[in-house]
N, CA and C atoms of all chains as a GROMACS GRO file, in nm:
protein
  588
    1MET      N    1   5.322  -3.281  -5.360
    1MET     CA    2   5.258  -3.247  -5.233
    1MET      C    3   5.141  -3.153  -5.257
    2GLY      N    4   5.126  -3.104  -5.380
    2GLY     CA    5   5.022  -3.005  -5.406
    2GLY      C    6   4.883  -3.058  -5.382
    3ALA      N    7   4.855  -3.179  -5.434
    3ALA     CA    8   4.721  -3.234  -5.418
    3ALA      C    9   4.690  -3.263  -5.273
    4ASP      N   10   4.795  -3.293  -5.196
    4ASP     CA   11   4.771  -3.335  -5.058
    4ASP      C   12   4.728  -3.217  -4.971
    5ILE      N   13   4.797  -3.103  -4.989
    5ILE     CA   14   4.762  -2.989  -4.904
    5ILE      C   15   4.624  -2.937  -4.941
    6ASN      N   16   4.582  -2.964  -5.067
    6ASN     CA   17   4.446  -2.927  -5.104
    6ASN      C   18   4.344  -3.000  -5.019
    7THR      N   19   4.373  -3.127  -4.989
    7THR     CA   20   4.281  -3.204  -4.906
    7THR      C   21   4.266  -3.142  -4.768
    8LEU      N   22   4.380  -3.091  -4.716
    8LEU     CA   23   4.374  -3.025  -4.585
    8LEU      C   24   4.277  -2.906  -4.589
    9PHE      N   25   4.289  -2.825  -4.698
    9PHE     CA   26   4.200  -2.710  -4.708
    9PHE      C   27   4.057  -2.753  -4.733
   10GLN      N   28   4.039  -2.864  -4.806
   10GLN     CA   29   3.903  -2.916  -4.825
   10GLN      C   30   3.840  -2.952  -4.691
   11ILE      N   31   3.918  -3.021  -4.608
   11ILE     CA   32   3.864  -3.061  -4.478
   11ILE      C   33   3.826  -2.938  -4.396
   12ALA      N   34   3.918  -2.839  -4.395
   12ALA     CA   35   3.889  -2.717  -4.319
   12ALA      C   36   3.767  -2.646  -4.375
   13GLY      N   37   3.757  -2.642  -4.510
   13GLY     CA   38   3.642  -2.576  -4.572
   13GLY      C   39   3.513  -2.644  -4.536
   14ILE      N   40   3.512  -2.777  -4.545
   14ILE     CA   41   3.390  -2.850  -4.508
   14ILE      C   42   3.355  -2.822  -4.364
   15GLY      N   43   3.456  -2.820  -4.278
   15GLY     CA   44   3.429  -2.794  -4.137
   15GLY      C   45   3.368  -2.658  -4.115
   16ILE      N   46   3.426  -2.555  -4.180
   16ILE     CA   47   3.375  -2.418  -4.161
   16ILE      C   48   3.232  -2.407  -4.214
   17ILE      N   49   3.208  -2.466  -4.334
   17ILE     CA   50   3.074  -2.456  -4.393
   17ILE      C   51   2.973  -2.528  -4.306
   18VAL      N   52   3.010  -2.647  -4.259
   18VAL     CA   53   2.917  -2.722  -4.174
   18VAL      C   54   2.887  -2.644  -4.047
   19ALA      N   55   2.991  -2.582  -3.989
   19ALA     CA   56   2.968  -2.503  -3.868
   19ALA      C   57   2.873  -2.388  -3.894
   20MET      N   58   2.896  -2.317  -4.010
   20MET     CA   59   2.808  -2.205  -4.042
   20MET      C   60   2.664  -2.251  -4.063
   21VAL      N   61   2.650  -2.357  -4.146
   21VAL     CA   62   2.515  -2.404  -4.179
   21VAL      C   63   2.441  -2.450  -4.054
   22SER      N   64   2.512  -2.522  -3.967
   22SER     CA   65   2.442  -2.571  -3.849
   22SER      C   66   2.407  -2.457  -3.754
   23THR      N   67   2.493  -2.353  -3.749
   23THR     CA   68   2.460  -2.236  -3.667
   23THR      C   69   2.334  -2.167  -3.719
   24VAL      N   70   2.331  -2.148  -3.853
   24VAL     CA   71   2.214  -2.083  -3.912
   24VAL      C   72   2.088  -2.165  -3.888
   25LEU      N   73   2.098  -2.298  -3.907
   25LEU     CA   74   1.981  -2.382  -3.890
   25LEU      C   75   1.934  -2.384  -3.745
   26GLU      N   76   2.031  -2.381  -3.653
   26GLU     CA   77   1.992  -2.382  -3.513
   26GLU      C   78   1.921  -2.253  -3.474
   27SER      N   79   1.972  -2.140  -3.527
   27SER     CA   80   1.906  -2.014  -3.495
   27SER      C   81   1.770  -2.004  -3.562
   28ALA      N   82   1.750  -2.083  -3.671
   28ALA     CA   83   1.618  -2.085  -3.735
   28ALA      C   84   1.525  -2.185  -3.670
   29GLY      N   85   1.576  -2.254  -3.567
   29GLY     CA   86   1.488  -2.345  -3.495
   29GLY      C   87   1.482  -2.485  -3.551
   30LYS      N   88   1.568  -2.518  -3.649
   30LYS     CA   89   1.569  -2.653  -3.708
   30LYS      C   90   1.684  -2.732  -3.646
   31LYS      N   91   1.667  -2.770  -3.521
   31LYS     CA   92   1.780  -2.829  -3.451
   31LYS      C   93   1.812  -2.969  -3.503
   32ASP      N   94   1.707  -3.045  -3.542
   32ASP     CA   95   1.733  -3.182  -3.587
   32ASP      C   96   1.807  -3.182  -3.720
   33ILE      N   97   1.769  -3.088  -3.811
   33ILE     CA   98   1.839  -3.081  -3.940
   33ILE      C   99   1.984  -3.040  -3.919
   34ALA      N  100   2.008  -2.947  -3.826
   34ALA     CA  101   2.145  -2.905  -3.796
   34ALA      C  102   2.227  -3.024  -3.748
   35GLN      N  103   2.164  -3.107  -3.666
   35GLN     CA  104   2.234  -3.227  -3.618
   35GLN      C  105   2.273  -3.318  -3.734
   36TRP      N  106   2.179  -3.337  -3.827
   36TRP     CA  107   2.207  -3.424  -3.942
   36TRP      C  108   2.319  -3.367  -4.028
   37VAL      N  109   2.318  -3.235  -4.047
   37VAL     CA  110   2.423  -3.172  -4.127
   37VAL      C  111   2.559  -3.197  -4.064
   38SER      N  112   2.566  -3.182  -3.931
   38SER     CA  113   2.694  -3.206  -3.864
   38SER      C  114   2.739  -3.349  -3.883
   39VAL      N  115   2.644  -3.443  -3.866
   39VAL     CA  116   2.681  -3.585  -3.875
   39VAL      C  117   2.730  -3.618  -4.016
   40ILE      N  118   2.659  -3.568  -4.118
   40ILE     CA  119   2.698  -3.602  -4.256
   40ILE      C  120   2.832  -3.539  -4.292
   41GLY      N  121   2.850  -3.412  -4.251
   41GLY     CA  122   2.981  -3.350  -4.274
   41GLY      C  123   3.092  -3.427  -4.208
   42PHE      N  124   3.066  -3.470  -4.085
   42PHE     CA  125   3.168  -3.548  -4.014
   42PHE      C  126   3.199  -3.677  -4.087
   43ILE      N  127   3.095  -3.744  -4.139
   43ILE     CA  128   3.118  -3.872  -4.208
   43ILE      C  129   3.200  -3.850  -4.334
   44VAL      N  130   3.169  -3.744  -4.409
   44VAL     CA  131   3.244  -3.717  -4.532
   44VAL      C  132   3.391  -3.695  -4.501
   45VAL      N  133   3.417  -3.609  -4.400
   45VAL     CA  134   3.557  -3.578  -4.367
   45VAL      C  135   3.626  -3.701  -4.312
   46LEU      N  136   3.553  -3.778  -4.231
   46LEU     CA  137   3.613  -3.899  -4.175
   46LEU      C  138   3.650  -3.996  -4.285
   47TYR      N  139   3.565  -4.004  -4.389
   47TYR     CA  140   3.597  -4.092  -4.502
   47TYR      C  141   3.725  -4.048  -4.571
   48MET      N  142   3.740  -3.916  -4.593
   48MET     CA  143   3.862  -3.867  -4.657
   48MET      C  144   3.985  -3.900  -4.574
   49VAL      N  145   3.976  -3.870  -4.443
   49VAL     CA  146   4.092  -3.893  -4.357
   49VAL      C  147   4.122  -4.042  -4.348
   50ALA      N  148   4.016  -4.125  -4.342
   50ALA     CA  149   4.039  -4.269  -4.331
   50ALA      C  150   4.106  -4.324  -4.457
   51THR      N  151   4.066  -4.269  -4.574
   51THR     CA  152   4.132  -4.312  -4.698
   51THR      C  153   4.281  -4.281  -4.694
   52TRP      N  154   4.313  -4.161  -4.645
   52TRP     CA  155   4.455  -4.124  -4.639
   52TRP      C  156   4.531  -4.211  -4.540
   53ILE      N  157   4.467  -4.239  -4.426
   53ILE     CA  158   4.536  -4.322  -4.327
   53ILE      C  159   4.560  -4.462  -4.384
   54HIS      N  160   4.462  -4.512  -4.460
   54HIS     CA  161   4.479  -4.641  -4.525
   54HIS      C  162   4.598  -4.639  -4.621
   55ASP      N  163   4.606  -4.533  -4.702
   55ASP     CA  164   4.720  -4.520  -4.794
   55ASP      C  165   4.851  -4.520  -4.717
   56LEU      N  166   4.852  -4.441  -4.606
   56LEU     CA  167   4.975  -4.430  -4.528
   56LEU      C  168   5.016  -4.566  -4.474
   57PHE      N  169   4.919  -4.642  -4.422
   57PHE     CA  170   4.954  -4.771  -4.362
   57PHE      C  171   4.999  -4.870  -4.470
   58GLN      N  172   4.938  -4.863  -4.590
   58GLN     CA  173   4.986  -4.950  -4.698
   58GLN      C  174   5.130  -4.917  -4.734
   59THR      N  175   5.159  -4.784  -4.742
   59THR     CA  176   5.296  -4.745  -4.774
   59THR      C  177   5.394  -4.794  -4.669
   60ILE      N  178   5.355  -4.776  -4.541
   60ILE     CA  179   5.445  -4.820  -4.434
   60ILE      C  180   5.465  -4.971  -4.442
   61LYS      N  181   5.358  -5.044  -4.475
   61LYS     CA  182   5.370  -5.190  -4.486
   61LYS      C  183   5.471  -5.228  -4.592
   62THR      N  184   5.465  -5.163  -4.709
   62THR     CA  185   5.558  -5.200  -4.815
   62THR      C  186   5.700  -5.154  -4.783
   63VAL      N  187   5.711  -5.036  -4.717
   63VAL     CA  188   5.846  -4.984  -4.692
   63VAL      C  189   5.917  -5.068  -4.587
   64PHE      N  190   5.846  -5.105  -4.480
   64PHE     CA  191   5.911  -5.175  -4.371
   64PHE      C  192   5.898  -5.326  -4.384
   65LEU      N  193   5.876  -5.375  -4.509
   65LEU     CA  194   5.887  -5.518  -4.540
   65LEU      C  195   5.790  -5.603  -4.460
   66PHE      N  196   5.669  -5.554  -4.436
   66PHE     CA  197   5.573  -5.638  -4.366
   66PHE      C  198   5.509  -5.739  -4.461
   67GLN      N  199   5.531  -5.717  -4.592
   67GLN     CA  200   5.466  -5.809  -4.687
   67GLN      C  201   5.570  -5.894  -4.757
   68MET      N  202   6.506  -2.760  -4.934
   68MET     CA  203   6.444  -2.690  -4.820
   68MET      C  204   6.305  -2.746  -4.794
   69GLU      N  205   6.298  -2.878  -4.778
   69GLU     CA  206   6.167  -2.938  -4.753
   69GLU      C  207   6.117  -2.909  -4.613
   70ILE      N  208   6.210  -2.874  -4.523
   70ILE     CA  209   6.167  -2.847  -4.386
   70ILE      C  210   6.073  -2.727  -4.383
   71ILE      N  211   6.095  -2.632  -4.477
   71ILE     CA  212   6.007  -2.514  -4.479
   71ILE      C  213   5.866  -2.555  -4.518
   72GLN      N  214   5.856  -2.651  -4.613
   72GLN     CA  215   5.724  -2.701  -4.651
   72GLN      C  216   5.655  -2.766  -4.531
   73ILE      N  217   5.732  -2.847  -4.458
   73ILE     CA  218   5.673  -2.917  -4.342
   73ILE      C  219   5.626  -2.816  -4.238
   74VAL      N  220   5.714  -2.716  -4.211
   74VAL     CA  221   5.679  -2.615  -4.110
   74VAL      C  222   5.555  -2.538  -4.153
   75GLY      N  223   5.552  -2.501  -4.283
   75GLY     CA  224   5.434  -2.429  -4.332
   75GLY      C  225   5.308  -2.511  -4.320
   76LEU      N  226   5.318  -2.638  -4.358
   76LEU     CA  227   5.203  -2.728  -4.344
   76LEU      C  228   5.156  -2.734  -4.200
   77GLY      N  229   5.251  -2.749  -4.108
   77GLY     CA  230   5.215  -2.757  -3.967
   77GLY      C  231   5.147  -2.630  -3.918
   78LEU      N  232   5.202  -2.516  -3.958
   78LEU     CA  233   5.144  -2.390  -3.913
   78LEU      C  234   5.003  -2.371  -3.968
   79VAL      N  235   4.987  -2.400  -4.100
   79VAL     CA  236   4.854  -2.385  -4.160
   79VAL      C  237   4.754  -2.477  -4.093
   80ALA      N  238   4.795  -2.602  -4.070
   80ALA     CA  239   4.704  -2.697  -4.006
   80ALA      C  240   4.668  -2.652  -3.866
   81ALA      N  241   4.768  -2.598  -3.792
   81ALA     CA  242   4.740  -2.552  -3.656
   81ALA      C  243   4.642  -2.435  -3.657
   82LEU      N  244   4.661  -2.343  -3.753
   82LEU     CA  245   4.569  -2.228  -3.761
   82LEU      C  246   4.427  -2.274  -3.792
   83LEU      N  247   4.414  -2.364  -3.893
   83LEU     CA  248   4.281  -2.412  -3.930
   83LEU      C  249   4.216  -2.484  -3.812
   84ALA      N  250   4.297  -2.562  -3.740
   84ALA     CA  251   4.242  -2.635  -3.626
   84ALA      C  252   4.193  -2.539  -3.519
   85ILE      N  253   4.269  -2.429  -3.497
   85ILE     CA  254   4.226  -2.331  -3.396
   85ILE      C  255   4.095  -2.266  -3.438
   86VAL      N  256   4.085  -2.233  -3.571
   86VAL     CA  257   3.962  -2.168  -3.620
   86VAL      C  258   3.842  -2.259  -3.596
   87LEU      N  259   3.860  -2.390  -3.621
   87LEU     CA  260   3.746  -2.480  -3.614
   87LEU      C  261   3.717  -2.530  -3.473
   88LYS      N  262   3.814  -2.513  -3.382
   88LYS     CA  263   3.798  -2.574  -3.250
   88LYS      C  264   3.679  -2.515  -3.175
   89GLU      N  265   3.652  -2.386  -3.199
   89GLU     CA  266   3.542  -2.321  -3.127
   89GLU      C  267   3.409  -2.384  -3.164
   90GLN      N  268   3.388  -2.404  -3.295
   90GLN     CA  269   3.257  -2.450  -3.344
   90GLN      C  270   3.246  -2.602  -3.341
   91LYS      N  271   3.340  -2.667  -3.408
   91LYS     CA  272   3.333  -2.813  -3.424
   91LYS      C  273   3.465  -2.875  -3.385
   92PRO      N  274   3.482  -2.918  -3.261
   92PRO     CA  275   3.610  -2.975  -3.219
   92PRO      C  276   3.647  -3.102  -3.296
   93VAL      N  277   3.544  -3.176  -3.346
   93VAL     CA  278   3.573  -3.299  -3.418
   93VAL      C  279   3.651  -3.270  -3.545
   94PHE      N  280   3.611  -3.164  -3.617
   94PHE     CA  281   3.679  -3.131  -3.741
   94PHE      C  282   3.822  -3.085  -3.712
   95ALA      N  283   3.840  -3.013  -3.602
   95ALA     CA  284   3.975  -2.971  -3.566
   95ALA      C  285   4.063  -3.092  -3.540
   96PHE      N  286   4.006  -3.192  -3.475
   96PHE     CA  287   4.083  -3.315  -3.449
   96PHE      C  288   4.119  -3.386  -3.578
   97LEU      N  289   4.022  -3.392  -3.672
   97LEU     CA  290   4.049  -3.459  -3.798
   97LEU      C  291   4.157  -3.385  -3.878
   98ILE      N  292   4.154  -3.251  -3.871
   98ILE     CA  293   4.260  -3.175  -3.940
   98ILE      C  294   4.396  -3.208  -3.881
   99THR      N  295   4.401  -3.218  -3.748
   99THR     CA  296   4.528  -3.252  -3.685
   99THR      C  297   4.577  -3.389  -3.732
  100VAL      N  298   4.484  -3.486  -3.734
  100VAL     CA  299   4.521  -3.621  -3.778
  100VAL      C  300   4.573  -3.617  -3.921
  101PHE      N  301   4.503  -3.543  -4.005
  101PHE     CA  302   4.541  -3.540  -4.146
  101PHE      C  303   4.678  -3.474  -4.164
  102ALA      N  304   4.704  -3.369  -4.086
  102ALA     CA  305   4.835  -3.305  -4.096
  102ALA      C  306   4.944  -3.403  -4.057
  103GLY      N  307   4.917  -3.482  -3.952
  103GLY     CA  308   5.015  -3.583  -3.913
  103GLY      C  309   5.039  -3.684  -4.023
  104VAL      N  310   4.928  -3.729  -4.087
  104VAL     CA  311   4.942  -3.826  -4.196
  104VAL      C  312   5.025  -3.769  -4.310
  105LEU      N  313   4.999  -3.643  -4.344
  105LEU     CA  314   5.073  -3.580  -4.454
  105LEU      C  315   5.222  -3.574  -4.424
  106ILE      N  316   5.254  -3.533  -4.301
  106ILE     CA  317   5.396  -3.518  -4.267
  106ILE      C  318   5.466  -3.653  -4.271
  107ILE      N  319   5.398  -3.756  -4.219
  107ILE     CA  320   5.462  -3.888  -4.219
  107ILE      C  321   5.476  -3.940  -4.361
  108PHE      N  322   5.376  -3.914  -4.446
  108PHE     CA  323   5.385  -3.951  -4.588
  108PHE      C  324   5.511  -3.890  -4.647
  109PHE      N  325   5.533  -3.764  -4.613
  109PHE     CA  326   5.646  -3.692  -4.666
  109PHE      C  327   5.776  -3.758  -4.622
  110LEU      N  328   5.779  -3.803  -4.497
  110LEU     CA  329   5.902  -3.859  -4.442
  110LEU      C  330   5.927  -4.000  -4.491
  111VAL      N  331   5.818  -4.074  -4.523
  111VAL     CA  332   5.835  -4.212  -4.566
  111VAL      C  333   5.922  -4.217  -4.691
  112GLY      N  334   5.904  -4.118  -4.782
  112GLY     CA  335   5.985  -4.114  -4.902
  112GLY      C  336   6.134  -4.107  -4.871
  113LYS      N  337   6.168  -4.033  -4.765
  113LYS     CA  338   6.309  -4.023  -4.726
  113LYS      C  339   6.357  -4.152  -4.662
  114ILE      N  340   6.267  -4.212  -4.580
  114ILE     CA  341   6.306  -4.334  -4.511
  114ILE      C  342   6.335  -4.445  -4.611
  115VAL      N  343   6.259  -4.445  -4.722
  115VAL     CA  344   6.279  -4.549  -4.824
  115VAL      C  345   6.423  -4.548  -4.873
  116ASP      N  346   6.476  -4.428  -4.901
  116ASP     CA  347   6.614  -4.419  -4.951
  116ASP      C  348   6.712  -4.482  -4.852
  117VAL      N  349   6.695  -4.445  -4.723
  117VAL     CA  350   6.786  -4.498  -4.621
  117VAL      C  351   6.778  -4.650  -4.616
  118ILE      N  352   6.654  -4.701  -4.625
  118ILE     CA  353   6.637  -4.846  -4.613
  118ILE      C  354   6.698  -4.918  -4.732
  119ARG      N  355   6.686  -4.857  -4.851
  119ARG     CA  356   6.745  -4.920  -4.969
  119ARG      C  357   6.897  -4.933  -4.950
  120VAL      N  358   6.958  -4.824  -4.899
  120VAL     CA  359   7.103  -4.829  -4.875
  120VAL      C  360   7.136  -4.938  -4.774
  121LEU      N  361   7.057  -4.946  -4.667
  121LEU     CA  362   7.083  -5.048  -4.565
  121LEU      C  363   7.073  -5.188  -4.625
  122GLU      N  364   6.970  -5.208  -4.710
  122GLU     CA  365   6.952  -5.340  -4.773
  122GLU      C  366   7.073  -5.374  -4.859
  123ARG      N  367   7.119  -5.275  -4.937
  123ARG     CA  368   7.232  -5.300  -5.025
  123ARG      C  369   7.356  -5.338  -4.945
  124LEU      N  370   7.378  -5.263  -4.834
  124LEU     CA  371   7.494  -5.292  -4.750
  124LEU      C  372   7.482  -5.432  -4.690
  125ALA      N  373   7.359  -5.469  -4.649
  125ALA     CA  374   7.341  -5.600  -4.588
  125ALA      C  375   7.368  -5.710  -4.689
  126VAL      N  376   7.322  -5.691  -4.813
  126VAL     CA  377   7.346  -5.792  -4.915
  126VAL      C  378   7.494  -5.802  -4.946
  127GLU      N  379   7.561  -5.686  -4.955
  127GLU     CA  380   7.704  -5.689  -4.985
  127GLU      C  381   7.783  -5.750  -4.870
  128GLY      N  382   7.739  -5.723  -4.747
  128GLY     CA  383   7.810  -5.777  -4.633
  128GLY      C  384   7.777  -5.921  -4.604
  129GLY      N  385   7.684  -5.980  -4.679
  129GLY     CA  386   7.651  -6.120  -4.659
  129GLY      C  387   7.572  -6.147  -4.532
  130ILE      N  388   7.503  -6.044  -4.480
  130ILE     CA  389   7.423  -6.065  -4.360
  130ILE      C  390   7.292  -6.134  -4.397
  131ASN      N  391   7.248  -6.224  -4.311
  131ASN     CA  392   7.121  -6.292  -4.335
  131ASN      C  393   7.008  -6.188  -4.340
  132LEU      N  394   6.931  -6.190  -4.448
  132LEU     CA  395   6.832  -6.083  -4.468
  132LEU      C  396   6.719  -6.090  -4.366
  133ILE      N  397   6.704  -6.206  -4.299
  133ILE     CA  398   6.593  -6.217  -4.203
  133ILE      C  399   6.616  -6.123  -4.085
  134TYR      N  400   6.743  -6.096  -4.051
  134TYR     CA  401   6.772  -6.003  -3.940
  134TYR      C  402   6.733  -5.862  -3.980
  135LEU      N  403   6.773  -5.824  -4.102
  135LEU     CA  404   6.740  -5.688  -4.148
  135LEU      C  405   6.590  -5.670  -4.153
  136LYS      N  406   6.519  -5.775  -4.200
  136LYS     CA  407   6.374  -5.765  -4.210
  136LYS      C  408   6.313  -5.746  -4.071
  137THR      N  409   6.362  -5.822  -3.974
  137THR     CA  410   6.309  -5.807  -3.838
  137THR      C  411   6.333  -5.666  -3.785
  138ILE      N  412   6.454  -5.615  -3.809
  138ILE     CA  413   6.485  -5.482  -3.756
  138ILE      C  414   6.396  -5.376  -3.822
  139LEU      N  415   6.378  -5.391  -3.955
  139LEU     CA  416   6.293  -5.293  -4.024
  139LEU      C  417   6.150  -5.299  -3.973
  140GLN      N  418   6.101  -5.421  -3.951
  140GLN     CA  419   5.965  -5.434  -3.898
  140GLN      C  420   5.953  -5.371  -3.761
  141ILE      N  421   6.059  -5.388  -3.679
  141ILE     CA  422   6.056  -5.327  -3.546
  141ILE      C  423   6.049  -5.174  -3.558
  142ILE      N  424   6.129  -5.119  -3.651
  142ILE     CA  425   6.126  -4.974  -3.669
  142ILE      C  426   5.987  -4.930  -3.716
  143GLY      N  427   5.927  -5.009  -3.808
  143GLY     CA  428   5.792  -4.976  -3.854
  143GLY      C  429   5.691  -4.977  -3.742
  144ILE      N  430   5.698  -5.081  -3.658
  144ILE     CA  431   5.604  -5.087  -3.545
  144ILE      C  432   5.622  -4.966  -3.455
  145ALA      N  433   5.748  -4.927  -3.433
  145ALA     CA  434   5.774  -4.812  -3.346
  145ALA      C  435   5.712  -4.685  -3.404
  146TYR      N  436   5.728  -4.664  -3.536
  146TYR     CA  437   5.672  -4.543  -3.597
  146TYR      C  438   5.520  -4.543  -3.590
  147ILE      N  439   5.458  -4.657  -3.626
  147ILE     CA  440   5.312  -4.662  -3.627
  147ILE      C  441   5.256  -4.643  -3.487
  148ALA      N  442   5.318  -4.710  -3.389
  148ALA     CA  443   5.269  -4.700  -3.252
  148ALA      C  444   5.282  -4.556  -3.201
  149GLU      N  445   5.395  -4.493  -3.234
  149GLU     CA  446   5.416  -4.354  -3.191
  149GLU      C  447   5.309  -4.263  -3.251
  150PHE      N  448   5.286  -4.281  -3.383
  150PHE     CA  449   5.185  -4.199  -3.451
  150PHE      C  450   5.048  -4.216  -3.387
  151ALA      N  451   5.006  -4.342  -3.369
  151ALA     CA  452   4.873  -4.367  -3.313
  151ALA      C  453   4.863  -4.315  -3.170
  152ALA      N  454   4.971  -4.332  -3.093
  152ALA     CA  455   4.966  -4.286  -2.954
  152ALA      C  456   4.954  -4.134  -2.948
  153GLN      N  457   5.026  -4.065  -3.037
  153GLN     CA  458   5.017  -3.919  -3.035
  153GLN      C  459   4.878  -3.871  -3.077
  154VAL      N  460   4.821  -3.939  -3.181
  154VAL     CA  461   4.687  -3.899  -3.224
  154VAL      C  462   4.587  -3.921  -3.111
  155THR      N  463   4.598  -4.035  -3.046
  155THR     CA  464   4.504  -4.066  -2.938
  155THR      C  465   4.520  -3.970  -2.821
  156ARG      N  466   4.647  -3.937  -2.789
  156ARG     CA  467   4.670  -3.844  -2.678
  156ARG      C  468   4.615  -3.706  -2.713
  157ASP      N  469   4.625  -3.672  -2.843
  157ASP     CA  470   4.573  -3.544  -2.889
  157ASP      C  471   4.422  -3.538  -2.873
  158ALA      N  472   4.356  -3.654  -2.888
  158ALA     CA  473   4.211  -3.659  -2.872
  158ALA      C  474   4.171  -3.660  -2.725
  159GLY      N  475   4.269  -3.654  -2.634
  159GLY     CA  476   4.237  -3.647  -2.493
  159GLY      C  477   4.224  -3.781  -2.425
  160GLN      N  478   4.266  -3.888  -2.494
  160GLN     CA  479   4.255  -4.022  -2.436
  160GLN      C  480   4.395  -4.073  -2.402
  161GLY      N  481   4.449  -4.019  -2.293
  161GLY     CA  482   4.584  -4.057  -2.255
  161GLY      C  483   4.598  -4.203  -2.220
  162ALA      N  484   4.490  -4.263  -2.164
  162ALA     CA  485   4.497  -4.403  -2.123
  162ALA      C  486   4.513  -4.494  -2.244
  163ILE      N  487   4.432  -4.468  -2.348
  163ILE     CA  488   4.443  -4.551  -2.468
  163ILE      C  489   4.580  -4.534  -2.532
  164ALA      N  490   4.632  -4.407  -2.530
  164ALA     CA  491   4.764  -4.384  -2.586
  164ALA      C  492   4.869  -4.467  -2.514
  165SER      N  493   4.859  -4.473  -2.381
  165SER     CA  494   4.956  -4.553  -2.306
  165SER      C  495   4.944  -4.700  -2.343
  166LYS      N  496   4.819  -4.746  -2.363
  166LYS     CA  497   4.802  -4.888  -2.399
  166LYS      C  498   4.862  -4.917  -2.536
  167ILE      N  499   4.845  -4.821  -2.630
  167ILE     CA  500   4.904  -4.842  -2.764
  167ILE      C  501   5.055  -4.850  -2.754
  168GLU      N  502   5.113  -4.762  -2.670
  168GLU     CA  503   5.259  -4.768  -2.654
  168GLU      C  504   5.300  -4.901  -2.592
  169LEU      N  505   5.221  -4.947  -2.493
  169LEU     CA  506   5.252  -5.077  -2.432
  169LEU      C  507   5.246  -5.188  -2.535
  170ALA      N  508   5.142  -5.184  -2.620
  170ALA     CA  509   5.129  -5.286  -2.724
  170ALA      C  510   5.248  -5.281  -2.818
  171GLY      N  511   5.293  -5.161  -2.854
  171GLY     CA  512   5.410  -5.150  -2.940
  171GLY      C  513   5.533  -5.212  -2.876
  172LYS      N  514   5.553  -5.185  -2.746
  172LYS     CA  515   5.670  -5.241  -2.678
  172LYS      C  516   5.664  -5.393  -2.676
  173VAL      N  517   5.544  -5.447  -2.643
  173VAL     CA  518   5.532  -5.592  -2.632
  173VAL      C  519   5.555  -5.658  -2.767
  174LEU      N  520   5.496  -5.600  -2.873
  174LEU     CA  521   5.512  -5.659  -3.006
  174LEU      C  522   5.658  -5.653  -3.052
  175ILE      N  523   5.724  -5.540  -3.021
  175ILE     CA  524   5.866  -5.530  -3.057
  175ILE      C  525   5.947  -5.636  -2.985
  176MET      N  526   5.916  -5.655  -2.856
  176MET     CA  527   5.989  -5.757  -2.780
  176MET      C  528   5.966  -5.895  -2.839
  177ALA      N  529   5.839  -5.922  -2.877
  177ALA     CA  530   5.809  -6.054  -2.934
  177ALA      C  531   5.883  -6.075  -3.065
  178MET      N  532   5.898  -5.966  -3.144
  178MET     CA  533   5.969  -5.983  -3.272
  178MET      C  534   6.118  -5.996  -3.252
  179ALA      N  535   6.169  -5.938  -3.142
  179ALA     CA  536   6.314  -5.940  -3.121
  179ALA      C  537   6.361  -6.070  -3.060
  180ILE      N  538   6.268  -6.153  -3.012
  180ILE     CA  539   6.307  -6.277  -2.944
  180ILE      C  540   6.397  -6.366  -3.030
  181PRO      N  541   6.367  -6.389  -3.161
  181PRO     CA  542   6.457  -6.475  -3.239
  181PRO      C  543   6.600  -6.422  -3.244
  182ILE      N  544   6.615  -6.290  -3.260
  182ILE     CA  545   6.750  -6.233  -3.266
  182ILE      C  546   6.821  -6.252  -3.133
  183ILE      N  547   6.748  -6.227  -3.022
  183ILE     CA  548   6.809  -6.243  -2.890
  183ILE      C  549   6.851  -6.388  -2.870
  184THR      N  550   6.765  -6.481  -2.918
  184THR     CA  551   6.798  -6.623  -2.905
  184THR      C  552   6.927  -6.655  -2.978
  185VAL      N  553   6.940  -6.602  -3.100
  185VAL     CA  554   7.062  -6.629  -3.178
  185VAL      C  555   7.184  -6.574  -3.106
  186ILE      N  556   7.170  -6.452  -3.050
  186ILE     CA  557   7.285  -6.393  -2.980
  186ILE      C  558   7.325  -6.478  -2.861
  187ILE      N  559   7.225  -6.521  -2.783
  187ILE     CA  560   7.256  -6.598  -2.662
  187ILE      C  561   7.320  -6.733  -2.700
  188GLU      N  562   7.265  -6.794  -2.807
  188GLU     CA  563   7.323  -6.922  -2.849
  188GLU      C  564   7.466  -6.904  -2.896
  189THR      N  565   7.492  -6.792  -2.967
  189THR     CA  566   7.629  -6.766  -3.012
  189THR      C  567   7.723  -6.750  -2.893
  190VAL      N  568   7.678  -6.673  -2.794
  190VAL     CA  569   7.762  -6.650  -2.676
  190VAL      C  570   7.789  -6.782  -2.605
  191ILE      N  571   7.684  -6.866  -2.593
  191ILE     CA  572   7.700  -6.993  -2.525
  191ILE      C  573   7.799  -7.082  -2.605
  192GLY      N  574   7.790  -7.070  -2.739
  192GLY     CA  575   7.882  -7.150  -2.821
  192GLY      C  576   8.028  -7.104  -2.806
  193ILE      N  577   8.046  -6.974  -2.781
  193ILE     CA  578   8.183  -6.922  -2.768
  193ILE      C  579   8.244  -6.970  -2.636
  194ILE      N  580   8.162  -6.973  -2.530
  194ILE     CA  581   8.214  -7.011  -2.399
  194ILE      C  582   8.263  -7.156  -2.405
  195PRO      N  583   8.389  -7.182  -2.370
  195PRO     CA  584   8.435  -7.321  -2.369
  195PRO      C  585   8.378  -7.397  -2.251
  196SER      N  586   8.326  -7.512  -2.280
  196SER     CA  587   8.262  -7.587  -2.172
  196SER      C  588   8.364  -7.678  -2.104
   0.00000   0.00000   0.00000
């Protein structure tokens, strides 16, 4: 379970960093760049979570004899 | 004492989600989803053991394996539908969550039809005409 909880902290870390960076960029007047940072951070985290959900559904498929 | 691990995971995820909710609600939602995935991953390992025992008992008892397979698939559909409905409800989309639950019920009913048919035919066969 060690590697898995690390992913949780990775997601939280990316979220906090993206929030900080976009706040700084917005206060510096670069609103469009802040928007892009948020979108890219969201895509990265979404990719991680989607990979895990895929793993989970594959496991459930094999466990509950769907294949 | 795996329950302590689960509880700790849940608490940590809840705290991180609260921290992020102010700035980026999307990330808080993703953390919640991921915590749910982790916990279910953890439980699947336990469910496997139970299912192996059930399979062994079914083979020893000479039960047709197609019934066990149907029941296991029904249980799987129930777990997946519940998970998805909770995630969707957490995202504030109660209507979609209700539809997912409805879909789960309908699919379970469709899968249970062969078993129900066998039961009804058996009962009809028992009744003397």
